[in-house]
C-alpha positions in Angstrom: -8.2 -31.6 60.4 -7.0 -28.5 62.2 -3.9 -26.4 61.5 -1.7 -26.2 64.6 1.7 -24.6 64.1 4.7 -24.0 62.0 8.1 -25.0 63.5 11.3 -22.9 62.9 14.7 -23.8 64.1 16.5 -20.8 65.5 20.2 -20.3 66.2 19.8 -17.5 68.8 16.7 -17.7 70.9 17.0 -14.3 72.5 17.5 -12.5 69.2 14.6 -14.4 67.6 12.2 -13.7 70.5 13.2 -10.0 70.3 12.2 -10.1 66.6 8.9 -12.0 66.9 7.8 -10.5 70.3 9.3 -7.1 70.7 9.2 -6.0 67.0 6.3 -8.0 65.5 4.2 -8.1 68.7 3.7 -11.9 69.0 3.0 -13.3 72.4 4.8 -16.1 74.1 2.2 -18.8 74.9 4.4 -21.5 76.4 8.0 -22.6 76.8 9.4 -26.1 77.3 13.1 -27.0 78.1 14.1 -30.6 77.3 17.3 -31.4 79.1 17.6 -34.9 77.7 17.1 -33.7 74.1 19.1 -30.5 74.7 16.5 -28.2 73.2 14.0 -25.5 74.1 10.6 -25.0 72.4 8.8 -21.7 72.6 5.3 -21.3 71.2 4.2 -17.9 70.0 0.8 -16.5 68.8 -0.2 -13.3 67.1 -2.1 -11.0 69.5 -5.5 -11.6 67.8 -4.9 -15.4 68.1 -3.6 -15.4 71.7 -6.9 -16.6 73.4 -7.4 -19.3 70.8 -3.7 -20.4 71.1 -4.1 -20.7 74.9 -7.3 -22.7 74.5 -6.7 -24.8 71.4 -2.9 -24.6 71.2 -3.4 -23.2 67.6 -2.5 -21.4 65.4 1.1 -20.7 66.5 4.8 -20.5 65.5 7.0 -23.0 67.3 10.6 -21.8 67.8 13.0 -24.7 68.3 16.3 -23.8 69.8 18.8 -26.7 69.8 21.4 -26.1 72.6 24.2 -27.5 70.6 25.3 -25.2 67.8 24.3 -26.3 64.3 24.6 -24.5 60.9 21.3 -25.0 59.2 21.5 -25.9 55.5 19.0 -26.9 52.8 16.0 -25.4 54.6 16.5 -27.4 57.8 15.8 -24.3 59.8 12.2 -24.5 58.5 10.9 -27.4 60.5 7.4 -28.5 59.7 3.7 -27.8 59.5 1.5 -29.5 62.1 -2.1 -30.6 61.8 -4.4 -32.2 64.4 -6.3 -35.1 62.9 -9.4 -37.1 63.9 -7.9 -40.6 63.5 -4.1 -40.7 63.0 -4.1 -44.4 62.0 -6.8 -44.1 59.4 -5.1 -41.1 57.8 -1.7 -42.7 57.8 -3.2 -45.8 56.2 -4.9 -43.7 53.5 -1.7 -41.8 52.8 0.4 -45.0 52.7 -2.0 -46.6 50.3 -1.6 -43.5 48.1 2.2 -44.0 48.0 3.1 -41.6 50.8 6.0 -42.8 53.0 5.2 -42.6 56.7 8.6 -41.3 57.9 7.8 -41.4 61.6 5.0 -43.9 62.1 2.3 -43.2 64.8 3.8 -45.9 67.1 2.5 -44.0 70.1 -1.0 -43.4 68.7 -0.2 -39.7 68.9 2.3 -38.4 66.3 3.5 -39.2 62.8 5.6 -37.4 60.2 5.3 -37.4 56.4 6.8 -35.1 53.7 5.3 -33.3 50.8 6.6 -34.0 47.3 8.8 -31.0 47.8 10.2 -32.5 51.0 8.4 -30.2 53.4 7.8 -32.0 56.7 4.2 -32.4 58.0 3.6 -33.5 61.6 0.3 -35.2 62.2 -1.0 -35.2 65.8 -3.9 -37.2 67.1 -6.8 -35.1 68.4 -7.5 -35.7 72.1 -5.7 -38.6 73.9 -3.4 -40.9 72.0 -5.0 -43.9 70.4 -4.0 -47.3 71.8 -0.9 -48.7 70.1 -1.9 -50.6 66.9 -0.1 -52.7 64.3 1.4 -52.3 61.8 2.4 -48.9 63.3 3.5 -50.0 66.8 6.4 -52.0 65.5 7.2 -49.9 62.4 10.6 -48.2 62.4 11.4 -44.7 61.1 12.3 -44.1 57.5 14.6 -41.3 56.4 14.4 -37.9 58.0 11.6 -35.4 58.5 
């Protein structure tokens, strides 16, 4: 397993980038606008992690800016921790057998979400290419929120 990023929802992208980049010195690694989902993702890395972030895509801070205004309550502005895993299906099966609810199953063989006992979201991402769709995950629906 490899640590990837921590996601933070932000209400003012320019102000937040000023804080992280201009004041703290983090470097913008990539930016993705999603017109359909109406959000922007900006990935940042500490200066000493910049080369690794560009190569491995880790470790980084993911800033998520939702274009439609939202007041974040209950820690929703802290998004999730993300880990790259060797076999997403095997890990999800192990977690499920241990009583962990798979909130967003790895239907695509690439991504799943779970939560810690304290309700902190964890994103699991398949290392390399997505695995071929596999049951029971391919037809499993989402449960709750993450």
